[in-house]
VEXDREN-2710 file (C-alpha; in Angstrom, 1 decimal):
% VEXDREN-2710
k/r/px/py/pz
1/MET/2.5/-26.9/-9.0
2/GLN/2.2/-25.4/-5.5
3/LYS/-1.1/-24.2/-4.3
4/ARG/-0.9/-21.2/-1.9
5/ARG/-3.3/-21.2/1.1
6/VAL/-3.9/-17.5/1.7
7/VAL/-5.3/-15.4/4.5
8/ILE/-6.6/-12.0/3.3
9/LEU/-6.6/-9.2/5.9
10/GLY/-8.8/-6.4/4.3
11/SER/-10.9/-8.7/2.1
12/THR/-13.8/-6.4/1.5
13/GLY/-11.7/-3.5/0.2
14/SER/-10.6/-3.0/-3.4
15/ILE/-7.4/-5.1/-3.0
16/GLY/-9.2/-7.8/-1.1
17/THR/-12.0/-8.1/-3.7
18/SER/-9.4/-8.2/-6.5
19/ALA/-7.6/-11.0/-4.7
20/LEU/-10.8/-13.0/-4.5
21/LYS/-11.1/-12.6/-8.2
22/VAL/-7.7/-14.1/-8.7
23/ALA/-8.7/-17.0/-6.4
24/ARG/-11.7/-17.6/-8.6
25/ASP/-9.5/-17.4/-11.7
26/ILE/-6.8/-19.8/-10.6
27/PRO/-8.4/-22.2/-8.0
28/ASP/-5.7/-24.8/-8.6
29/ARG/-3.0/-22.3/-7.3
30/MET/-4.8/-20.2/-4.7
31/GLU/-7.0/-21.3/-1.7
32/ILE/-8.5/-18.9/0.7
33/VAL/-8.2/-20.1/4.4
34/GLY/-8.9/-16.8/6.3
35/LEU/-10.7/-13.5/5.8
36/ALA/-10.8/-10.3/7.7
37/ALA/-12.7/-7.0/7.3
38/GLY/-13.2/-3.8/9.3
39/THR/-16.9/-3.3/9.7
40/SER/-18.5/-4.9/6.5
41/VAL/-20.2/-7.9/8.2
42/GLU/-22.5/-8.8/5.4
43/ALA/-19.9/-8.6/2.7
44/LEU/-17.4/-10.6/4.8
45/ALA/-20.1/-13.3/5.5
46/ARG/-20.8/-13.6/1.7
47/GLN/-17.1/-14.1/1.0
48/ALA/-16.7/-16.7/3.7
49/ARG/-19.7/-18.7/2.4
50/GLU/-18.4/-18.5/-1.2
51/PHE/-15.0/-19.8/-0.4
52/ASN/-16.0/-22.0/2.5
53/VAL/-13.7/-20.2/4.9
54/ARG/-14.2/-21.1/8.6
55/ASN/-11.7/-18.5/10.1
56/VAL/-12.8/-14.9/9.9
57/CYS/-12.2/-11.6/11.8
58/ILE/-14.3/-8.5/12.0
59/TYR/-12.1/-5.7/13.4
60/ASP/-15.1/-3.9/15.0
61/PRO/-16.2/-6.1/17.9
62/SER/-19.9/-4.9/17.5
63/GLY/-20.1/-6.9/14.4
64/ALA/-19.0/-10.2/15.9
65/ALA/-22.4/-11.5/17.0
66/GLY/-24.0/-10.8/13.6
67/LEU/-21.1/-12.4/11.8
68/ALA/-21.2/-15.5/13.9
69/ALA/-25.0/-15.8/13.3
70/SER/-24.3/-15.6/9.6
71/LEU/-21.6/-18.2/9.7
72/PRO/-22.7/-21.1/12.0
73/GLY/-19.6/-23.1/13.1
74/ALA/-17.1/-20.5/12.0
75/GLN/-14.3/-19.2/14.3
76/VAL/-14.9/-15.5/14.6
77/GLU/-12.2/-13.2/15.8
78/THR/-12.3/-9.4/16.5
79/GLY/-9.9/-6.5/16.9
80/GLU/-6.1/-6.3/16.5
81/GLU/-5.6/-9.6/18.5
82/GLY/-8.0/-11.3/16.1
83/LEU/-6.1/-10.1/13.0
84/CYS/-2.8/-11.4/14.6
85/ARG/-4.4/-14.8/15.3
86/LEU/-5.7/-15.0/11.8
87/ALA/-2.2/-14.1/10.5
88/GLN/-0.8/-17.1/12.4
89/LEU/-3.2/-19.7/11.1
90/PRO/-1.3/-23.1/11.0
91/GLU/-2.8/-24.0/7.6
92/ALA/-1.9/-20.7/5.9
93/ASP/1.2/-20.3/3.7
94/MET/0.8/-16.6/3.0
95/VAL/-0.9/-13.5/4.5
96/LEU/-2.0/-10.9/2.1
97/ILE/-2.3/-7.6/4.0
98/SER/-4.5/-4.9/2.4
99/ILE/-5.6/-3.0/5.5
100/VAL/-5.6/0.8/5.1
101/GLY/-3.4/2.7/7.6
102/THR/-1.3/1.4/10.4
103/ALA/-3.5/-1.5/11.6
104/GLY/-1.7/-4.0/9.4
105/LEU/1.7/-3.6/11.1
106/LYS/1.3/-5.9/14.1
107/PRO/-0.5/-8.6/12.1
108/ALA/2.4/-8.5/9.6
109/LEU/4.9/-9.0/12.4
110/ALA/2.8/-11.8/13.8
111/ALA/2.7/-13.5/10.4
112/ILE/6.5/-13.3/10.1
113/GLU/6.9/-14.8/13.6
114/ALA/4.7/-17.7/12.5
115/GLY/6.9/-18.3/9.4
116/LYS/4.3/-17.0/6.8
117/ASP/5.1/-15.3/3.6
118/LEU/3.8/-11.8/3.3
119/ALA/2.0/-10.3/0.3
120/ILE/1.9/-6.6/1.2
121/ALA/-0.5/-4.0/-0.2
122/SER/-0.5/-1.8/2.9
123/LYS/2.3/0.8/2.4
124/GLU/2.3/1.9/6.0
125/ILE/3.9/-1.4/7.2
126/LEU/7.2/-0.7/5.5
127/VAL/7.0/3.1/5.6
128/MET/6.7/3.1/9.4
129/ALA/8.9/0.1/10.3
130/GLY/10.7/-0.9/7.1
131/GLN/14.0/-1.8/8.8
132/ILE/12.4/-3.9/11.5
133/VAL/10.0/-5.8/9.1
134/MET/12.7/-6.6/6.5
135/GLU/15.2/-7.7/9.2
136/LYS/12.7/-10.0/10.8
137/THR/11.7/-11.5/7.4
138/ARG/15.4/-12.2/6.7
139/ARG/15.9/-13.9/10.0
140/ALA/12.7/-15.9/9.7
141/GLY/13.5/-16.9/6.0
142/VAL/10.1/-15.8/4.7
143/GLN/9.4/-13.8/1.5
144/VAL/7.9/-10.3/1.3
145/LEU/6.0/-10.1/-2.0
146/PRO/4.8/-6.7/-3.0
147/VAL/1.2/-6.4/-4.3
148/ASP/1.3/-2.6/-5.1
149/SER/1.4/-2.6/-8.9
150/GLU/4.6/-0.3/-8.8
151/HIS/6.5/-2.4/-6.4
152/ASN/5.4/-5.6/-8.0
153/ALA/6.6/-4.3/-11.3
154/ILE/10.1/-3.5/-9.8
155/PHE/10.1/-6.9/-8.2
156/GLN/9.5/-8.5/-11.6
157/CYS/12.1/-6.4/-13.3
158/LEU/14.8/-7.3/-10.7
159/ASN/13.9/-11.0/-11.0
160/GLY/14.4/-10.6/-14.8
161/SER/18.0/-9.5/-14.4
162/HIS/21.1/-11.5/-13.3
163/GLY/22.7/-8.4/-11.9
164/GLY/22.6/-7.9/-8.1
165/PRO/21.6/-4.8/-6.1
166/GLU/24.9/-3.2/-7.0
167/ALA/24.0/-3.2/-10.7
168/VAL/20.9/-1.0/-10.1
169/SER/21.2/2.6/-10.9
170/ARG/17.6/3.7/-10.3
171/LEU/14.2/2.4/-9.3
172/ILE/11.7/4.4/-11.3
173/LEU/8.1/4.4/-9.9
174/THR/5.4/5.5/-12.3
175/ALA/2.6/7.7/-11.2
176/SER/-0.7/8.4/-13.0
177/GLY/-0.5/12.0/-11.8
178/GLY/-4.0/11.8/-10.5
179/PRO/-6.9/14.0/-11.6
180/PHE/-5.1/17.3/-11.1
181/ARG/-1.8/16.7/-12.7
182/THR/-2.2/19.7/-15.2
183/TRP/-3.8/22.1/-12.7
184/ASN/-2.1/25.2/-11.5
185/ARG/-1.5/26.0/-7.9
186/GLU/-4.2/28.5/-7.5
187/ASP/-7.0/26.2/-8.8
188/LEU/-6.0/23.5/-6.4
189/GLU/-7.3/25.7/-3.6
190/HIS/-10.8/25.1/-4.8
191/VAL/-10.7/21.3/-5.2
192/THR/-13.7/19.6/-3.8
193/LEU/-13.9/16.1/-2.2
194/GLU/-16.0/14.8/-5.2
195/GLN/-13.3/15.9/-7.6
196/ALA/-10.5/14.4/-5.5
197/LEU/-12.3/11.1/-5.5
198/LYS/-12.4/10.8/-9.3
199/HIS/-9.2/8.9/-10.1
200/PRO/-8.6/8.8/-13.9
201/THR/-7.4/5.1/-13.9
202/TRP/-7.9/3.1/-10.7
203/SER/-11.0/2.4/-8.6
204/MET/-9.8/2.5/-5.0
205/GLY/-10.9/3.5/-1.5
206/ARG/-11.2/7.1/-0.4
207/LYS/-8.0/7.5/1.4
208/ILE/-5.7/6.0/-1.2
209/THR/-7.6/7.9/-3.9
210/ILE/-7.0/11.2/-2.3
211/ASP/-3.3/10.2/-1.7
212/SER/-3.0/9.5/-5.4
213/ALA/-4.4/13.0/-6.2
214/THR/-1.9/14.7/-3.8
215/LEU/1.0/12.3/-4.8
216/PHE/1.4/11.3/-1.1
217/ASN/0.6/7.8/-2.3
218/LYS/3.7/8.0/-4.5
219/GLY/5.7/9.4/-1.6
220/LEU/4.8/6.6/0.6
221/GLU/5.7/4.2/-2.2
222/MET/9.2/5.8/-2.5
223/ILE/9.9/5.1/1.2
224/GLU/8.4/1.6/0.9
225/ALA/10.7/0.9/-2.2
226/ARG/13.8/2.1/-0.2
227/TRP/13.3/-0.7/2.3
228/LEU/11.7/-3.4/0.2
229/PHE/14.6/-3.4/-2.3
230/ASP/17.3/-2.2/0.0
231/VAL/18.4/0.8/-1.9
232/PRO/19.3/4.4/-0.7
233/MET/16.6/7.0/-1.1
234/GLU/18.5/8.8/-3.8
235/LYS/18.1/5.8/-6.0
236/VAL/14.3/6.0/-6.0
237/ASP/12.8/8.1/-8.6
238/VAL/9.3/9.0/-9.9
239/ILE/8.0/9.7/-13.4
240/VAL/4.4/10.6/-14.3
241/HIS/2.8/8.2/-16.7
242/PRO/-0.9/9.0/-17.1
243/GLN/-1.8/5.8/-19.0
244/SER/-0.8/3.5/-16.2
245/ILE/0.5/0.8/-18.7
246/VAL/4.1/0.9/-17.6
247/HIS/3.8/0.1/-13.8
248/SER/7.4/0.8/-13.0
249/MET/11.0/0.4/-14.3
250/VAL/14.5/-0.5/-13.2
251/GLU/17.5/1.3/-14.6
252/TYR/20.8/-0.6/-14.5
253/ARG/24.3/0.9/-14.4
254/ASP/24.9/0.0/-18.0
255/GLY/22.0/2.3/-19.1
256/THR/19.6/-0.6/-19.7
257/VAL/16.0/0.0/-18.5
258/LEU/13.6/-2.9/-17.8
259/ALA/9.9/-2.1/-17.6
260/GLN/6.9/-4.2/-16.6
261/MET/3.7/-3.5/-18.5
262/SER/0.1/-4.8/-18.3
263/SER/-3.4/-3.6/-18.4
264/SER/-4.5/-1.5/-15.4
265/ASP/-5.9/-4.3/-13.2
266/MET/-4.7/-5.1/-9.7
267/CYS/-5.3/-8.8/-10.4
268/PHE/-2.0/-8.9/-12.3
269/PRO/0.3/-8.1/-9.4
270/ILE/-1.8/-10.1/-6.9
271/GLN/-1.6/-13.2/-9.0
272/TYR/2.1/-12.8/-9.5
273/ALA/2.7/-12.5/-5.7
274/VAL/0.6/-15.6/-5.1
275/THR/2.1/-17.8/-7.9
276/TRP/5.7/-16.5/-7.8
277/PRO/8.1/-17.6/-9.2
278/ASP/5.7/-19.2/-11.7
279/ARG/3.6/-17.4/-14.4
280/VAL/0.1/-18.8/-14.7
281/PRO/-2.5/-18.3/-17.6
282/ASN/-5.6/-16.3/-16.6
283/SER/-8.6/-14.6/-18.0
284/LEU/-7.3/-11.0/-17.5
285/LYS/-7.3/-8.5/-20.4
286/GLN/-4.1/-8.6/-22.4
287/LEU/-2.3/-5.5/-23.8
288/ASN/-3.0/-4.4/-27.4
289/PHE/-0.2/-2.2/-28.4
290/SER/-1.8/-1.0/-31.6
291/GLU/-4.7/0.3/-29.6
292/ILE/-2.4/2.0/-27.1
293/GLY/-0.5/3.8/-29.9
294/ARG/2.0/5.7/-27.7
295/LEU/3.2/6.0/-24.2
296/VAL/3.5/9.3/-22.4
297/PHE/5.9/10.3/-19.7
298/GLU/6.2/13.6/-17.8
299/ALA/8.4/14.9/-15.0
300/PRO/6.4/15.4/-11.7
301/ARG/5.7/19.0/-10.8
302/THR/7.2/18.9/-7.3
303/ASP/6.8/22.7/-6.9
304/VAL/3.0/22.3/-7.1
305/PHE/2.8/18.7/-5.6
306/PRO/5.4/18.8/-2.8
307/ALA/4.6/15.3/-1.3
308/LEU/7.5/13.7/-3.1
309/ASP/10.1/16.1/-1.7
310/LEU/8.6/15.6/1.7
311/ALA/8.9/11.9/1.2
312/ARG/12.6/12.1/0.3
313/ARG/13.2/14.1/3.5
314/ALA/11.2/11.6/5.6
315/GLY/12.8/8.4/4.1
316/ALA/16.4/9.6/3.8
317/GLY/17.6/7.9/6.9
318/ASN/16.3/5.3/9.4
319/SER/14.3/7.5/11.7
320/THR/10.9/8.2/13.2
321/LEU/10.3/10.9/10.6
322/ALA/8.8/8.4/8.1
323/ALA/6.2/7.4/10.7
324/VAL/5.4/11.1/11.2
325/TYR/5.1/11.7/7.5
326/ASN/2.6/8.8/7.2
327/ALA/0.5/9.6/10.3
328/ALA/0.3/13.4/9.6
329/ASN/-0.9/12.6/6.1
330/GLU/-3.6/10.3/7.4
331/ALA/-4.8/13.1/9.8
332/ALA/-4.6/15.7/7.1
333/VAL/-6.6/13.5/4.6
334/ASN/-9.2/13.0/7.2
335/ALA/-9.4/16.7/7.8
336/PHE/-9.9/17.3/4.1
337/ILE/-12.6/14.6/3.8
338/HIS/-14.5/16.4/6.6
339/GLY/-14.1/19.8/5.0
340/GLN/-11.8/21.2/7.6
341/ILE/-8.8/22.1/5.3
342/SER/-8.3/22.8/1.6
343/PHE/-6.7/20.3/-0.7
344/PRO/-3.3/22.1/-0.5
345/GLY/-3.8/22.3/3.2
346/ILE/-3.0/18.6/3.2
347/TRP/0.6/19.2/2.2
348/LYS/0.9/22.3/4.4
349/LEU/-0.3/20.4/7.5
350/VAL/2.1/17.5/6.9
351/GLU/5.1/19.7/6.4
352/ALA/4.3/21.7/9.6
353/VAL/4.1/18.5/11.7
354/MET/7.4/17.2/10.2
355/ASP/9.0/20.6/11.0
356/ASP/8.0/20.2/14.6
357/HIS/9.3/16.7/15.0
358/THR/12.8/15.8/16.3
359/PRO/13.7/12.6/14.4
360/ALA/15.1/9.7/16.4
361/ASP/16.7/6.3/15.4
362/PRO/14.2/3.7/16.7
363/CYS/17.2/1.3/17.1
364/GLY/15.2/-1.7/15.8
365/GLU/12.4/-1.1/18.4
366/LEU/8.8/-0.7/17.5
367/ALA/7.8/1.4/20.5
368/PRO/9.5/4.7/19.4
369/ILE/7.9/4.3/15.9
370/LEU/4.4/3.9/17.5
371/GLU/5.1/6.8/19.8
372/ALA/6.1/9.0/16.8
373/ASP/2.9/7.9/15.1
374/GLN/0.7/9.0/18.0
375/TRP/2.6/12.2/18.5
376/ALA/2.2/13.2/14.9
377/ARG/-1.6/12.7/15.1
378/ARG/-1.8/14.8/18.3
379/ARG/0.4/17.5/16.7
380/ALA/-1.7/17.5/13.5
381/ALA/-4.9/18.0/15.6
382/GLU/-3.2/20.9/17.5
383/LEU/-2.1/22.6/14.4
384/LEU/-5.2/22.0/12.4
385/PRO/-7.0/25.3/13.4
386/SER/-4.1/27.2/11.7
387/PHE/-4.8/25.5/8.4
388/SER/-8.6/25.4/8.6
389/ARG/-10.6/26.3/5.4
390/PRO/-11.9/29.8/5.7
391/CYS/-15.7/30.0/6.1
END
């Protein structure tokens, strides 16, 4: 049995802490050799001591001295360059990237360059630069293993079939629908930050929780799936499944549908990514179908939650529009968190920024993508006063 030596970038967030639970559960298959966090010095130091990790990175340089004092003898890195160095550790086999936003892109490319397999939980990597990342992984001969429960589910379903990509009719991503899936359009104008942060199923960070409430999270997943599994955007679909038991499905051209099911615990997809292609016993909660009783599915209300239609538009080709979709959403979510726009203002601001952008083919280069990202953030800031919440 192969033991994976793993670097975790974003170890103090929800995905990172789940990954460490997996490491505790299957120590004969998973060893932690590097850890990185944004600003949480104390939490990062505790993790490093528990797993005897000597290579760490704190993204905020102001935390470096405190981290070094807490971990005598450790190699302490900082910033984006530090993340990239950690991603290229000679002793690592795999880099798990769970950094929120665009900060994981360059470390992902650095890991690929060093011949490391990627376990990806950061959607932005493939949303922004899907073609570039997947082409580089193919050339380098490394694996991209999805950690998002939905993409991991599709990965498992595709591995369970002998048919190639041409046999796939649809990839069906499931969505919980978030806390407002039954609300009408008018009531969404009065959504508070506290309400938006109460996800009915998952415990996640603030940004991804709000993205789940708006369905932008699912829109990002659609674009990610398009690149990860090399299918056109029209073959990526979404169904609302509030119970979050079926994590996604693959429909084949003969009408057969394969679904992956498990309890709602991110440890399941993380473990599969680490132990693939093996399946390893663990202590996680097993499904009890008699307790579940029935499974519910609903069509997404795209007229009320337009993030999915915007995603189809952004991901239809290979252009900078997907980077604009992602960056404008990050800016809009930040504005909502700070009380500057209403909950529906998130969709409106993103659409306005997309409307103002002239999409371009990046031609396999990272620079046009990063330029589009920065342009979208500036344009969102310029347009923000037009969408401000009334006093």
